Steps between C-alpha positions, in 0.01 A plus 500: 500500500584687812306405821211733588457654831157511665428848373596412147289184509188679618555773239524242216203311634282806503615618153412158357183447675277713271233748615357250747826456683558875497157560662573253773847639543372861546234383742757301700750787509246745631383251768853427613593861517202558738600194711858637534369848589245354741778305663721803537223701650438228775871475568586869528164660601332209688189303479162657387330697775172344641251769583261499805214379286691201386576630151858486379653828372609469141862494430666765273534222231127429517416869484730552196355192326136619566552869417726474191481159339139375559228619269293742702141454602435868421553535127578871531826393659615359159563860402788503756621137449402370162791258516309301760284354211809298414684458834185346662543202254854417632449566871378250757401533865593161636701184408189288436348769276831514301554132488143416380505760234845399365410139482171578330681747259761225409248236404243727334782680314638175373155406370446854352824490285377175337247706325641851484832678484705643789420862436124424522561332839659832619217706368232267641672503841534882517168611346309211670622606838432873437150421374437292805595789723248731328227232526581479874446890527179495295348216703558676837365824376198329343367241745367640834544159670882520471542883475458529885824301544700768332704460184828346593821547310628192336824326406612170367511314174176314543282695255781483240539127542130446477503682168779265369325197627158571373625619160649151455183328622268686275730472195539123538238382767564128439879525564569205738637572843615207722403622847733364764627269227193288533179673403473603138283811464437746210668830568177697478352294796787595734472868386127493562552362858742782580259756368210342701727507809549881455128559437427321832748726677358832378363699790690310762761664732789275406714780378525348156434723191251261344376748249860570385530126428172488314600812312820326391304190400256716298786666318671176420175357351433805291873516384470183299180557312610462135846445653696528170281738306615848419176615680627362828576777746813339635646474153421867443666603822798278421540660162464846651777425754728351237455799282645715769776227576388462860530123507554167317477141612851526650491872600715585194458487124577148376801497271459138387255582228431827320158630438325299239308613201175322405379570145130524429418591142748763396539669843761399757437549870743469791430258782663483850617171630189468730259577210693236289479244784127580558428446128684174506288382794179595327612334177590176693159485668332549161693212344435275805126570467512410131684177565251409767214566261676267233517229759120522560356596157785415262674734251177565301338632802722813493389832364695648203662753736619220724636299217693808377639557851617143518650513150697821573627361833622186323721718271686658798 
């Protein structure tokens, strides 16, 4: 096999990394572009100007980021830059902001894909971040105690990351996490601590969009209610998007397996790969529950329906 150059290696790494890797790659690319543009501005234009009152005049890069990529504090401006609902989720204002969000996204995303598929990760990230932004707006226009501070525009992946993290914690609250490799804590406890931290920061002047974080967390929790049921709104959104071919787990239609037909009575219905996988997960959880019941009450403790399910499964 021919040796890869750095560009080819990075391209292959991103292509093989799934949705999680692509989300981190896009965030990283946007951040590095702004680092380079900022560097060029300092080299060719000069250092930022300090005003008489001590304030630092914003650079052209900062002005562009604020005016075109951040989600505006005035919702009427969305009419002129609707793309900012998405660009705000991939743009960061500082290295620490970017680093913390990417580390958190990596670990929370790795946990998330233990329970759900890659496309659901993408939808939770995007929709959770957008939902968090609107909660941010609603809060500042609702509560007089913080309205006087003015509604700030926001940027960063924090709300989206909170959505992914809390979705995992609500879906499987007892999932074990080894904090610092020493302390073993349930995932839900760690998520609750982060939410509590944001609640304590509400109303402070720390320039952190706490309500956006809390909105993302709320979305994540709501998104996993009846997680694999056809009534779940994330599954409905997923099916709507797939219907119009706007996305699949790998950003393209999978060629490894055709659509499958599931026969019920005399009617055949077509399932997508994701629907098939979701049904498999539900069936596995049902079988596991039956087996656990057998271990506690014995085979005779099963209902007729449970015995039929077990019998049909044994014939597969």
